[in-house]
C-alpha positions as MATLAB code, in Angstrom:
seq = 'MNIQRKELLVTSFALFSLFFGAGNLLLPPMLGYNSGENWLWVAVGFMITAVVIPIIGILAHARLQGTLFDFGKKVSPTFSLIYCILIYVIAVAIPSPRTAAATHEIAIHPAFGTSPLLTSSIYFALVLVFVLNRSKILNLIGKFLTPFIVIMLLAVIAIGLFYSEFTTGSPQFNTPLVSGILEGYQTFDAIGAVVVGAVIIISLNFDNMGVSRFESKRKLIRNSGFIAGLGLFVIYAGLIAVGAYYGSEISVDSALSNDMQRANLLRDISIKSLGEFGNTVLSVLISLACFTTAVGIIAGTADYFKGLLKNSQTVFVVTAIIGCVLGVIVGQLDFNSIVVVAIPVLLLVYPITIMLILLNVLPERLATPLVFRAVIIVTLAFSIPDVIGFLSPSEGLQKLTEYIPLAKHSLGWVLPAVVTFGIVSMLKSKPKDA';
ca = [
       0.668  -18.867  -23.937;
      -2.484  -16.975  -24.902;
      -4.158  -15.375  -21.920;
      -7.872  -14.882  -22.182;
      -9.156  -11.367  -21.654;
     -11.645  -12.421  -18.976;
      -8.973  -14.032  -16.797;
      -6.667  -11.045  -17.224;
      -9.391   -8.587  -16.192;
     -10.464  -10.668  -13.181;
      -6.884  -10.895  -11.927;
      -6.273   -7.187  -12.585;
      -9.426   -6.147  -10.737;
      -8.580   -8.427   -7.815;
      -5.070   -7.007   -7.593;
      -6.378   -3.432   -7.703;
      -8.884   -4.152   -4.959;
      -6.344   -5.846   -2.694;
      -4.201   -2.709   -2.985;
      -6.964   -0.172   -2.579;
      -7.832    0.264    1.081;
      -8.500    2.945    3.660;
      -5.406    5.074    3.200;
      -5.655    4.900   -0.584;
      -9.061    6.527   -0.477;
      -8.638    9.043    2.346;
      -5.099   10.342    1.777;
      -5.177   11.658   -1.843;
      -8.045   14.210   -1.515;
      -6.424   15.837    1.532;
      -3.099   15.847   -0.296;
      -4.717   17.748   -3.142;
      -6.514   20.075   -0.738;
      -3.262   21.003    1.026;
      -1.190   21.245   -2.159;
      -3.394   23.823   -3.890;
      -1.981   24.907   -7.230;
       0.998   22.566   -6.721;
      -1.229   19.478   -6.737;
       0.394   18.070   -9.876;
       3.850   17.951   -8.233;
       2.367   16.318   -5.144;
       0.619   13.797   -7.380;
       3.896   12.923   -9.120;
       5.591   12.263   -5.766;
       2.637   10.260   -4.509;
       2.647    8.098   -7.653;
       6.293    7.146   -7.112;
       5.708    5.425   -3.766;
       2.010    4.542   -4.149;
       1.959    3.267   -7.753;
       5.357    2.860   -9.433;
       7.188    1.023   -6.622;
       4.220   -1.275   -5.805;
       3.768   -2.284   -9.445;
       7.492   -2.980   -9.739;
       6.914   -5.192   -6.691;
       4.281   -7.143   -8.622;
       6.731   -7.472  -11.536;
       9.253   -8.892   -9.072;
       6.622  -11.405   -7.909;
       5.958  -12.335  -11.540;
       9.647  -13.050  -11.946;
      10.192  -14.913   -8.666;
       6.807  -16.670   -8.402;
       7.618  -17.663   -4.855;
       6.912  -16.180   -1.457;
       7.993  -13.023    0.357;
      10.964  -15.035    1.659;
      12.418  -15.044   -1.864;
      12.617  -11.234   -1.856;
      15.284  -11.150    0.844;
      17.028  -14.499    0.691;
      19.974  -13.094   -1.317;
      20.839  -10.912    1.666;
      20.760  -14.008    3.870;
      18.159  -16.618    4.855;
      18.210  -15.328    8.447;
      17.630  -11.733    7.340;
      14.812  -12.820    5.035;
      13.114  -14.807    7.800;
      13.264  -11.858   10.216;
      12.148   -9.433    7.491;
       9.180  -11.641    6.499;
       7.978  -12.079   10.065;
       8.359   -8.331   10.695;
       6.443   -7.425    7.522;
       3.559   -9.776    8.270;
       3.351   -8.709   11.913;
       3.262   -5.071   10.764;
       0.641   -5.898    8.142;
      -1.794   -7.530   10.570;
      -1.034   -5.027   13.361;
      -1.349   -1.734   11.436;
      -2.887   -1.614    7.930;
      -5.367   -4.430    8.554;
      -6.887   -2.918   11.764;
      -6.713    0.491   10.084;
      -9.245   -0.700    7.512;
     -11.676   -1.593   10.293;
     -11.107    1.744   12.062;
     -11.754    3.682    8.860;
     -14.899    1.664    8.097;
     -16.245    2.290   11.590;
     -15.503    6.017   11.763;
     -16.691    6.933    8.283;
     -19.296    4.369    7.273;
     -20.759    2.584   10.302;
     -20.737    4.875   13.344;
     -22.340    7.916   11.619;
     -25.193    5.718   10.396;
     -25.762    3.332   13.309;
     -23.874    4.776   16.308;
     -22.355    1.381   17.157;
     -19.220    0.849   19.244;
     -15.799    0.175   17.633;
     -15.771   -3.261   19.295;
     -19.025   -4.356   17.646;
     -17.992   -3.019   14.252;
     -14.533   -4.578   14.259;
     -15.866   -7.898   15.614;
     -18.415   -8.286   12.796;
     -15.932   -6.897   10.265;
     -13.163   -9.393   11.051;
     -15.605  -12.278   11.408;
     -16.538  -11.662    7.761;
     -12.857  -11.270    6.838;
     -12.162  -14.672    8.419;
     -14.973  -16.303    6.417;
     -13.496  -14.959    3.181;
      -9.949  -15.970    4.098;
     -10.933  -19.534    5.019;
     -12.599  -19.784    1.623;
      -9.560  -18.325   -0.086;
      -9.951  -20.369   -3.282;
     -12.907  -18.124   -4.134;
     -11.168  -14.845   -3.255;
      -9.871  -14.057   -6.733;
     -13.121  -14.573   -8.609;
     -15.351  -12.946   -5.997;
     -13.223   -9.834   -5.605;
     -12.240   -9.599   -9.261;
     -15.686  -10.211  -10.771;
     -17.991   -8.405   -8.381;
     -16.499   -6.176   -5.689;
     -13.803   -4.318   -7.604;
     -15.875   -3.262  -10.653;
     -18.425   -1.766   -8.252;
     -15.676    0.099   -6.342;
     -14.105    1.435   -9.540;
     -17.427    2.604  -11.012;
     -18.320    4.526   -7.840;
     -14.870    6.085   -7.599;
     -14.907    7.219  -11.208;
     -18.394    8.677  -10.734;
     -17.280   10.772   -7.754;
     -14.162   11.968   -9.594;
     -15.786   12.663  -12.973;
     -18.851   14.452  -11.609;
     -16.735   16.276   -9.039;
     -14.371   17.633  -11.700;
     -17.267   18.459  -14.040;
     -18.960   20.671  -11.450;
     -15.735   22.111  -10.025;
     -14.857   25.771  -10.623;
     -11.190   24.730  -10.956;
      -9.950   27.126   -8.309;
      -7.443   26.007   -5.714;
      -6.617   27.061   -2.183;
      -3.253   28.195   -0.811;
      -0.420   25.620   -0.980;
       0.567   24.200    2.409;
       3.677   22.257    1.346;
       7.159   23.766    0.988;
       8.395   20.751   -0.993;
       5.324   19.318   -2.776;
       7.204   16.531   -4.581;
       8.793   15.209   -1.365;
       5.519   15.597    0.553;
       3.813   13.425   -2.051;
       6.547   10.778   -1.840;
       6.342   10.547    1.962;
       2.537   10.534    1.985;
       2.698    7.588   -0.400;
       4.364    5.631    2.427;
       1.085    5.829    4.352;
      -0.775    3.839    1.685;
       1.378    0.798    2.608;
       1.262   -0.072   -1.109;
       4.922   -1.134   -1.392;
       4.458   -3.461    1.571;
       1.096   -4.426    0.102;
       2.813   -5.384   -3.161;
       5.069   -7.952   -1.520;
       2.203   -9.284    0.623;
      -0.792   -9.386   -1.728;
       1.349  -10.326   -4.735;
       1.903  -13.673   -3.060;
      -1.855  -13.956   -2.458;
      -2.530  -13.511   -6.171;
       0.030  -16.166   -7.101;
      -1.383  -18.724   -4.658;
      -5.032  -17.858   -5.342;
      -4.762  -18.295   -9.103;
      -6.083  -21.637  -10.270;
      -3.550  -21.929  -13.026;
      -4.857  -25.165  -14.458;
      -8.376  -23.827  -14.926;
      -7.071  -20.550  -16.309;
      -4.817  -22.253  -18.798;
      -1.630  -20.692  -17.490;
       0.220  -23.636  -15.998;
       3.663  -22.828  -17.412;
       6.081  -20.451  -15.742;
       6.201  -17.967  -18.617;
       2.408  -17.914  -18.875;
       2.083  -17.201  -15.178;
       4.627  -14.418  -15.434;
       2.787  -12.847  -18.363;
      -0.549  -12.947  -16.559;
       0.816  -11.477  -13.315;
       2.875   -8.841  -15.150;
       0.022   -7.666  -17.366;
      -2.389   -7.659  -14.427;
       0.082   -5.517  -12.492;
       0.257   -2.962  -15.295;
      -3.550   -2.761  -15.578;
      -3.986   -2.482  -11.800;
      -1.266    0.182  -11.724;
      -3.029    2.166  -14.442;
      -6.234    1.985  -12.422;
      -4.470    3.186   -9.273;
      -2.846    6.028  -11.233;
      -6.166    7.270  -12.626;
      -7.958    7.046   -9.277;
      -5.174    8.696   -7.271;
      -4.677   11.509   -9.774;
      -8.436   12.091   -9.899;
      -8.830   12.173   -6.109;
      -5.866   14.537   -5.684;
      -7.203   16.834   -8.422;
     -10.707   16.877   -6.939;
      -9.283   17.669   -3.506;
      -7.241   20.528   -4.960;
     -10.027   22.072   -7.017;
     -12.508   21.993   -4.154;
      -9.965   23.680   -1.897;
     -11.666   27.065   -2.197;
     -15.186   25.658   -1.772;
     -14.817   23.381    1.241;
     -13.575   24.453    4.652;
     -11.869   21.726    6.677;
     -11.982   22.163   10.453;
      -8.319   22.045   11.535;
      -9.404   21.431   15.139;
     -10.491   17.905   14.181;
      -8.140   14.941   14.115;
      -6.375   14.300   10.820;
      -8.501   11.263   10.055;
     -11.752   13.164   10.518;
     -10.424   16.040    8.412;
      -9.734   13.568    5.610;
     -13.095   11.860    6.064;
     -15.085   15.103    6.175;
     -13.316   16.449    3.089;
     -14.069   13.308    1.094;
     -17.648   13.278    2.362;
     -18.181   16.916    1.344;
     -16.716   16.231   -2.099;
     -19.005   13.195   -2.516;
     -22.076   15.196   -1.471;
     -21.177   18.060   -3.819;
     -20.676   15.544   -6.624;
     -23.613   13.183   -6.075;
     -25.895   15.070   -3.684;
     -26.960   13.488   -0.389;
     -26.769   10.121   -2.141;
     -23.007   10.725   -2.185;
     -22.831   10.126    1.559;
     -24.277    6.633    1.102;
     -21.988    5.986   -1.853;
     -18.976    6.994    0.220;
     -19.938    4.696    3.099;
     -20.351    1.680    0.817;
     -17.195    2.556   -1.102;
     -15.003    2.786    1.993;
     -16.441   -0.404    3.474;
     -15.747   -2.449    0.326;
     -12.318   -0.960   -0.350;
     -11.192   -1.561    3.228;
     -12.671   -5.046    3.426;
     -10.930   -6.422    0.330;
      -7.582   -5.091    1.556;
      -8.013   -6.721    4.973;
      -8.842  -10.042    3.309;
      -5.668   -9.837    1.218;
      -3.469   -9.024    4.219;
      -4.814  -11.783    6.472;
      -4.746  -14.361    3.666;
      -1.175  -13.428    2.718;
       0.011  -13.674    6.329;
      -1.687  -17.030    6.855;
      -0.206  -18.335    3.597;
       3.306  -17.410    4.666;
       3.190  -19.097    8.066;
       1.497  -22.117    6.513;
       4.432  -22.510    4.128;
       6.934  -21.845    6.902;
       5.543  -24.672    9.035;
       5.387  -27.659    6.663;
       2.403  -26.455    4.627;
       0.055  -27.094    7.538;
      -3.581  -26.134    6.964;
      -4.021  -25.949   10.734;
      -1.338  -23.247   10.854;
      -3.173  -21.368    8.098;
      -6.429  -21.382   10.068;
      -4.802  -20.504   13.410;
      -2.809  -17.638   11.851;
      -5.938  -16.281   10.164;
      -7.819  -16.369   13.475;
      -4.963  -14.657   15.347;
      -4.740  -11.994   12.646;
      -8.461  -11.295   12.879;
      -8.432  -11.197   16.697;
      -5.496   -8.772   16.611;
      -7.454   -6.706   14.091;
     -10.386   -6.484   16.521;
      -8.112   -5.406   19.391;
      -6.093   -2.770   17.494;
      -9.222   -1.716   15.631;
     -10.442   -0.077   18.848;
      -7.984    2.747   18.160;
      -9.065    5.587   15.919;
      -7.713    5.803   12.370;
      -5.368    8.702   13.100;
      -3.765    6.978   16.105;
      -2.942    3.982   13.929;
      -1.443    6.294   11.289;
       0.771    8.001   13.901;
       1.981    4.665   15.296;
       2.777    3.535   11.750;
       5.093    6.435   10.845;
       8.318    5.316   12.645;
       7.745    1.732   11.526;
       7.349    2.859    7.925;
      10.453    5.055    8.067;
      12.463    1.923    8.903;
      10.755   -0.802    6.870;
       9.636    1.061    3.747;
      13.153    1.958    2.456;
      14.285   -1.670    2.862;
      11.161   -2.907    1.079;
      11.643   -0.449   -1.779;
      15.260   -1.524   -2.305;
      14.374   -5.230   -2.163;
      11.691   -4.654   -4.792;
      14.066   -2.748   -7.093;
      16.902   -5.245   -6.698;
      14.625   -8.195   -7.435;
      13.603   -6.845  -10.833;
      17.199   -6.298  -11.935;
      19.084   -8.988  -13.901;
      20.934  -11.429  -11.651;
      24.301  -10.327  -13.032;
      23.646   -6.868  -11.566;
      21.804   -7.858   -8.386;
      24.210  -10.404   -6.918;
      24.051  -11.548   -3.283;
      26.958   -9.195   -2.495;
      25.073   -6.248   -3.999;
      21.925   -7.220   -2.067;
      23.813   -7.378    1.236;
      25.696   -4.118    0.776;
      22.711   -2.088   -0.414;
      20.332   -3.355    2.278;
      22.860   -2.817    5.101;
      23.494    0.765    3.956;
      19.777    1.438    3.468;
      19.038    0.194    6.979;
      21.887    2.221    8.498;
      20.762    5.473    6.897;
      17.075    4.871    7.730;
      17.723    4.635   11.471;
      18.365    8.417   11.921;
      14.930    9.103   10.374;
      13.288    6.835   12.944;
      15.240    8.290   15.875;
      14.565   11.813   14.629;
      10.825   11.124   14.631;
      10.727    9.410   18.029;
      13.253   11.550   19.890;
      14.516   14.550   17.924;
      17.730   16.140   19.241;
      20.061   18.937   18.236;
      22.986   16.528   17.862;
      21.078   14.305   15.489;
      19.926   17.319   13.520;
      23.534   18.453   13.037;
      24.509   14.954   11.921;
      21.724   14.721    9.339;
      22.742   18.081    7.858;
      25.649   16.246    6.234;
      23.369   13.593    4.690;
      21.696   14.629    1.404;
      17.873   14.568    1.562;
      17.944   13.607    5.272;
      15.835   16.629    6.214;
      13.116   15.139    4.008;
      13.395   11.672    5.669;
      15.009   10.351    2.488;
      18.612   10.221    3.695;
      18.903    6.578    2.666;
      18.325    7.160   -1.060;
      21.688    8.510   -2.235;
      23.835    6.195   -0.038;
      21.903    3.168   -1.338;
      22.356    4.235   -4.973;
      26.061    5.013   -4.488;
      26.623    1.682   -2.724;
      24.952   -0.163   -5.582;
      27.212    1.604   -8.096;
      30.438    1.051   -6.162;
      29.831   -2.639   -5.380;
      28.756   -3.321   -8.971;
      31.930   -1.698  -10.345;
      34.203   -3.508   -7.889;
      32.609   -6.797   -8.806;
      33.020   -6.202  -12.540;
      36.732   -5.279  -12.361;
      38.097   -8.862  -12.294;
      36.086   -9.665  -15.420;
      37.466   -6.604  -17.221;
      41.067   -7.408  -16.293;
];
């Protein structure tokens, strides 16, 4: 049962790196910049959806030790199949290409002036090489890439805070806590948890690591999740704080697209922290952070369809190739366009994913199939108005959502889901009490 420190650290670093991609690096500084003196409240909200929920997702993986299909099978096998396919299609169609778009716009194009097609083609060719050699993913990412990423991030944060005058700009958010929660959606970390958690489980060579028994695997995955979560917490809080405290020193051109505003802010912070060398550091940092996330997404998707179709290695390879080709095609869009396309999808899928994660860590006596079905149906029903309101806002819909608590913050599903869980649990327990 003893888990060696080296294996724990390698797994923790790999998990952190698979989580930490484009949005994780670009979103927090701008959040801090716009939150001003309220940055701490924004940070708390951001941590809920970008750290707490994803790590609970890893704990659920440690308990299930299966595939993404196991997360939703208590609702129904058909629902779980549709949910899995939808999640993996979303993963390869949005967050994976987004990593290539961010790498091109921030790291490659400013230095070399290349086209998005050339950048994304080379980028996903390398991703494919890593995915097809997936047995080496854990060690390579955990031993080499992640420590380098973490060291550079901590340097930017520590030096940035050391030289900061600790003055903030004017707050831009009316509800900083809610703004942080919703911005955490854009990291895709909850979806990442259910996708890359499976990659970690499959990638671990349990025999070599001395963790062949179920309880040993659970302990390794659980402890790695906590360490990775701590790392994400420190990095996010640091980036938000740096963004807030440089708010009075850096002027962001609001005429630029949102992605370039985020990129320019982070670049200015890096240069102020590390001098002109900071620009190079930022380019390398973004490239590595994005690349490891793309590898995790493509590998996780290929793993799922391989298992779905009789454990066929051919299916694994074909899926990986399709995922990379799709990444090249969608990667021609700019980062901000991909973010905008993602919002309605996230408003529908993220609440369901959050509830599946939470239900799967509860004891089975509380999270019965009936509870799963009721909670997920209600969550889905109350998420639909958020999606419609984003795509086609209307006065009628606005009047309807006025009667739903938190609906104006795109969180109308929260209270109904909690109430449904309580009611169904009580109704189920009554026969036993009689």
